[in-house]
N, C-alpha and C positions, 0 to 999 in steps of 0.2 A: 493438574488431573489425576485423578484415580483408576488405578486398575480395575480392568472388567471381576466384578464379584465371580467367583467359582476358579477364578484363573482363565478364560474361556477370552480371545481376542479375534474379535473380525477385523480383517485387512479392510484399511481406508481405500483400497487402492482397488478393489473386486464391487464395481458399482456400472450400473445399468450405463446402456450410451448415453443417455441426455446428460448425464452428470461429466461425462468426458468432453462433450462439447460445450456445456459450458463453459469446464474447466480452461481447454482450450483457448476459447474464448477470452477466460481470466488471464492465460497468460499472454497472449498476445496487450491485453489491456494494459498490463504490468510492465511489459516489453516498454511501452510508451514512455513511462516513468523514465527509466535509464537510456533508452536509445537517444534521446539529443543529446548526454553526458560527452559525448567524443567529440560532435561538432561544435559545439558550445565557441571554441579559441575559433574555430573556421567561418563560422558565422561573424560573430564578432570582427573578424579578419575581414572577411571579404564585404561586407555588409556596412564598413566603417561605423561598427556600435561600439560603445565603450562594454565591457562585462558588468556595470551595474543597470546595460540597457538589456542585454541577453539573459538577465535572467528573471527577465519581465516573464519570458517561455514560462519557466516555474510558476512564478506568481499568477499570471493572469487564469492557464490552466487549474491552477489547485484553488486559487478563491473562487473563480467563479465554480469548479466541482462543490465546494463547500454550501455554498449559496444556493445549488441548485440539488443537494443533497434532502431541502427541508420538503421539497416537492414530491421526490419518488415514490413515496408512499400515496398520496394522493393522487398522484397518475397512475401507478400501480393496481391499487385498488379499485381503480373505473374499468380498465382495460384489460385487467389480469398481467402477470408476469411477463408470459411468453411475450407478449405484443410488446411489454416495456423494454422489454431485452433487446427486440430487432429493432424498435426506432431509435435504443441510446447506439446499436451498434450501427446503424447507419447514417447516424452524424457523426460519429467517430469516422468512418469511411470518409463521408464527405469535405471533413474538415481538416484529416490529416493530409488529403489529396493536393485542398486548397494552400493550407501552411505549407508544402513543397510546391508550388508555381507561384506563392508571392515571391516579391521582388525588393520587400524594404522590409527593415525589423519591427518596422508596426504593424502592417500588414500578418507578419506571422506570429506576431503578440495578440494579435483580433482574431484572428483562425485557430490557435490551441483555448481563449477563451470559448468557444463555438465547442472545440473540441470536449472541455469538459462538460458543457451541457450533456454530451452522450456518454462520457464517462461517469459520472454521476449516477444515471440514471440505471446504466450497467454494473457498475460496483454492488450497490445499493442490494440491487433485484439480484443478480447471480447468487451473492451469500446466501441470499432466501431462496433461490433457488435449489442450490447446493444442499442445503440443509433440509429441507423439504423434501427431494427427489432423494436424498445416497442412502445407502442402507449399510448397517454396521453403526448406528448409534451418533449421537451429535457428534464427540471430538474426533471421530473418524471423518467425519464431514467438515469440521473446522480444519486438520490434518489435511487433508486432500485441497481444500482453498490456498491454504497456506503452501503446501507443494507448489501450485498453480503461482502464487504471489513467487517463491523463491527463484521455479524456473524464469518465471518471465523476468524478473530482476536482474537474474542473472544472464541470461544471453541479447536481453535489450543492448546491454552496451558493447557487446563483440561484432552483431549483428550491424547494431547504428557506426562503428568503427569501422567496420565492412565496406558497408553504404557509404559511408562521406567521405572516403577514403576516395570513391569516385568524384560525391560531390555531395554538397551538405542537403540538399534537396532528396537525397538519394533513401536515409530512414523516414523520412513523411511519405513518400511514395511506397517503401516498405509495409508502414502501417498499416496502409491504406489498402494492400493486396492481402495481407494476412487477414486485417479485419473484418473484408468481404469473404474469404473464407469462411471464417467463423461464422461470421451472419449463414452463410449458406448451411452451414453443419446444425447452427442452433433451428432454424427454419425447418430443416427435414427431423432431427432427431427428438427436439424437444416438445413433451405433449405440455398442451395446456395446462395452468394447473386451477382450480376452482378458486374463483374469487374471493374474499372475506365474507364473512358475513355482513359486516360493516363497512363502510368506504369510512376509508381514515382521512380527518381533514389537516388541512394544512399547517394547522396549530398543533398539531400532534406529536413532531419532532420536539419543538421548543415545549411544551409543556412537559415532555418525558424528561425533561433536564431537572424539573424540580425534584426529581429521585436523586437525593444522594449520593448512592452509588455512583450512580450513571454518571449523573455531572462530575464526580472527583476521578474518575477514571477518563473521562473527556478530556478536563485539565490536565490530566497528567498526561494523555496522548498528545497534546496542544505542545506542552511544554518538550517532549520527548521531540515529535514531530521538526520542533527549531531547530535541534542540533541534528538531525537527521537530515533535511534539506538545507540545513545551512553546508554540510559535509557536501551531499551529492550536486549543489548546485554551485557552488562554489571554489570546491577542493580541485577540478581541472583546471584552472586558470593559473593555479601557484606549480602546477607539476609543467606544464612546459612538452608539454607531448603531443605527439602526432595523433590521428585521428586512432588507427589502430591500435596503436599505444594504449591512450585513452582506455578503449574498447576493453581491454586484455585487463587491466588493473580495475574496473568497474565488473570484470566478469568473476576476477576470482574474490572481489569481495561480496557482488551474489553469487555465486557457489558460496559460501559458506553461511548468506542469510538461507538459503533451503534447505541445506545439510540440518542446521541448527534448529531452524523452524518445524523440522518434521519428526527431528530426532533426538538434538539436545533438550528444545523447551518439553516436551511431554518427560524425557528422563528428572531433569532438573526438579520442575513441578511436582513427579511423584516422590522428590526426596525431600524438597524443600518447603512446598506448599507455597502457591501461590504470591502470596506478600512477600516473602525472603527471597524467593527468585529473582521479581521485580525488583526489590532495592539492591539487590549484590548486580543483577544485572545492569539498572542505570547506574549503580555506583562506578563498574568497571568502565563503562560507554563513557564514561564524565571523564576519567582518568584518559582514556584514547582522545577524549577532542582537546586534553587539556595540553596532549604530547603534539598531537596538531597545530595548536597551537605555537608551542614554543617553539617547535620543527618546522615550521611552515617551509623553512627557505632551503630545508636540509631536502631535497628528491628523494632519495632512498626509504629515509624516515618517515617522509610523507607518502608516499606509495607503501608500506606496511603497513603502519596502523590504518590507514583507507581500506586495506582488505581486513585486516583485521576487526574492524568496525562491525563488521558483515556476522560475526559470531552475534554479538548484543543483538544487532536488529531481528537475525531470524528469532533469537530466543523471545526479544519484546511483542511481537510481530505475533504467535501463536497464543502467547501467556495470556496477551491482553485481550486480543478479535475474542476468546474464548470465556473469560469472565465477563468483556463489555455483554457477550450474549447472554450470559447466567446471570446477572449481577441486580438487572430489575426485573418487576413484575409487567412489563409493556411488551408489546407483543414484538416479536425479532427485527423484521422490515423495518419498524418506526426506532426501536435501537438504535438500529445500524445505521439510519438516516442521520438520528440525534449524534450519532460518535461521530459520525465523518464530518457531518457538518463544523463541528468545535474543532478536530484533531487537523483537516485541512488547510483550515483558517492559517495555524502557525506555519503548516510545511509552504502555504504560499505564501508569507509575507516575508519569512528568511531568507531565500537567496535573495531577495530585492535588498532587505534588510543589511546581510551581509555586506554590498557592494556599495551600496554607502557609510557603511561602517569604516569600509577600508577608505576610499574616495574622503572618509574624514578625517582618521587615524591613520593604519596601517594594516598589513593582512593578519596579522598575528589576532586581531581584536575581534573578529566575527565568533570565531571557534573558540576560544576564550568565554567569552556570552552563551556561546554552546553548553559549554562545560555545566557554566552556571544552571542554566536550564535546565539541566538530566539533573543535579544536585536542587532544585526547587520542583521536581517531578516527585522524587521519592519524598521529599517532605507534603506534597499533597496525597501522596499515595497512603503517608503513614497515620492520614484524618480516617482512612474508611480502612480499620484492620476489621471492625468488626463485619460490614460490606464484601468484604475479599475472602472471609470467613463461609460466610453464606454461599457464596459463588461456589466457592468449593464444595460444598455440602450438594451444591444442584449440580454439577459435572460429574459428580460421585453416582449422584441418584439415577442421571442418566447415562450412565454406563450400557454398555449393551450385556444382556445377560443371553440371548438367542446361542445358537450353534452356526458356524461359521455359514455364509452367506452363499448356497451353488451357483456353480460356476455359469448356471444358464442365464443367471441375469448379468454377467459382466455383459 
């Protein structure tokens, strides 16, 4: 991301109220990713489920999210972005509450799938709404979005640990309540955005993947997400910690995600450019995953490595999201849906595959595989250096040049 021409920088945190309403909903939505981490061992113990069965909470949620991404543009172009957000939030509220009320691992997995449909409608549309409504330029909007992601990921495990100490059902009910608040804020504060001149077809996201740059970024993200969700979905088991302790570990990880998404990523991208930032970041993450694999049974080392991984996750999230939104000529909601479809497949399959690999081999293997997928992601990105350079130029052209936003707009 290039600096603003002339040195003028508009703060990404001086925004209309509607943007903060959507950003709050994003915080809660992303809390749902890490919220279940501290309660995975408790669910396994209390519902007599194996770790492999429990990882299906991630798999059903993320695979359904991936497939549902394909319909988000079709839906929002017909009913409008605001109504799509509202319907997505409603689905999350309902299915999160149902998951908390379930009495079996199969029931929770099924309700997490329904939650995934709402999540897809919300995630793809929320990014488009923030980019369309935010002041201070495209880069500022992405930073705000990634801030919401980082805050949600940071505090999700802590909230999950605190509520999970009372009951494993607590985190699910907690998401339902917070999303209901976000739903109310969206209804009241977000103005309807104009519908696009042309309706998006169901095949648009798949056709968008014909663009070499977007396909390359999406495949690289699938490989990255394989490692990311292997760590997120399976690392809690060998730690052998209680719910609150696990919550604190993943909160430490999430704080680093937030800090490096907002501050580290832009600085690195200005200094190194998109391609070199991603290469170095993925390589360091691969080394960290290899260390997790090597010292899985050393609790202190495992905890430290998981927390440090937050640095690389934060940098990757911001740099990759900005690149995806500018690397192809398709409309941004379509690009977001296509990218989400591919990357969430990797995230969905990885935790379950990790459990199967542990059953077949040992607890070290999934993390070694995660390290290899990160190295493969570097190789994939290296085939699109020209497209990454074009994305960098596109981001530079979108840097804000206007004077700072008046306080009355916040």
